[in-house]
C-alpha positions in Angstrom: -6.7 122.1 47.7 -8.7 120.2 50.0 -7.3 118.6 53.2 -7.4 115.1 51.5 -4.7 116.4 48.9 -2.8 118.1 51.5 -2.7 114.8 53.5 -0.7 113.3 50.5 -3.5 111.0 49.1 -3.0 110.1 45.9 -6.9 109.2 45.6 -7.7 113.1 46.0 -5.6 114.1 42.9 -7.6 112.0 40.6 -11.0 112.1 42.2 -13.0 114.5 40.5 -14.5 117.7 42.0 -18.3 116.3 42.4 -16.6 113.1 44.0 -14.3 115.5 46.4 -17.4 117.5 47.4 -19.3 114.1 48.3 -16.6 112.8 50.1 -16.1 116.1 52.0 -19.8 116.8 53.0 -19.8 113.1 53.9 -16.9 113.4 56.4 -18.0 116.7 58.0 -21.5 114.6 58.9 -19.3 111.9 60.6 -17.3 114.0 62.5 -20.6 115.8 63.9 -21.8 112.0 64.9 -18.9 109.2 64.2 -21.5 106.6 65.7 -24.5 107.3 63.5 -26.8 103.8 63.7 -28.2 104.5 60.7 -25.5 104.6 58.3 -22.1 103.3 60.4 -21.2 99.9 61.6 -18.5 98.8 64.3 -15.9 96.9 62.7 -15.1 93.7 65.5 -16.1 94.2 68.9 -14.3 97.7 69.5 -17.0 100.2 68.6 -14.4 103.0 68.0 -13.0 101.5 64.7 -16.1 102.0 62.3 -17.0 101.7 58.4 -19.4 103.9 56.5 -20.5 103.8 53.0 -20.6 107.6 52.6 -21.6 108.2 48.9 -22.2 106.0 46.0 -18.7 104.0 45.4 -17.1 105.4 48.4 -16.8 103.7 51.6 -14.3 105.0 54.6 -12.9 103.3 57.5 -12.2 105.3 60.5 -11.5 105.6 64.2 -12.8 107.3 67.0 -10.7 108.5 69.8 -12.0 111.3 72.3 -12.8 114.4 70.4 -10.6 113.1 67.2 -11.9 110.9 63.8 -9.2 109.5 61.9 -9.9 108.3 58.2 -7.8 105.5 57.7 -9.1 103.6 54.9 -10.7 105.3 51.8 -12.0 102.8 49.2 -13.4 104.4 46.2 -15.1 102.2 43.3 -15.5 103.3 39.6 -19.1 101.9 39.2 -18.9 102.5 35.3 -16.1 100.2 34.7 -17.0 96.6 35.3 -14.8 93.4 34.2 -17.8 92.1 32.3 -20.4 94.3 30.4 -23.4 93.8 28.5 -21.4 93.1 25.2 -19.9 90.2 27.0 -23.3 88.7 28.0 -23.9 86.2 25.1 
C-alpha cells in the first residue's frame, strides 16, 4: 500500500496502479525541487503555495515550509469520460 492510501485518500483506493505510479514518481520529483520553474506555478503572492500539472489528468496543489512539502489538493481527471462526445455531435 502506498503512502497515499495510508494517508486515507479515497482517490488512491480507486486509482489504477499505473496512475498511482505516475503520481508517486511526480511527487518524488517535486520533493527534490518543489520550486521547479518549468513545471510549477505559485498560487498567489506567496511562492510557498504552489500548483503543478504532474501527469496527464493530475494536478497537485502543495505547500512548502522549510524542508517539508505537503500536498494539499490532488485533482484527478478521467480524460476518457466527457459530457459531450462524438456521438452527441450533430
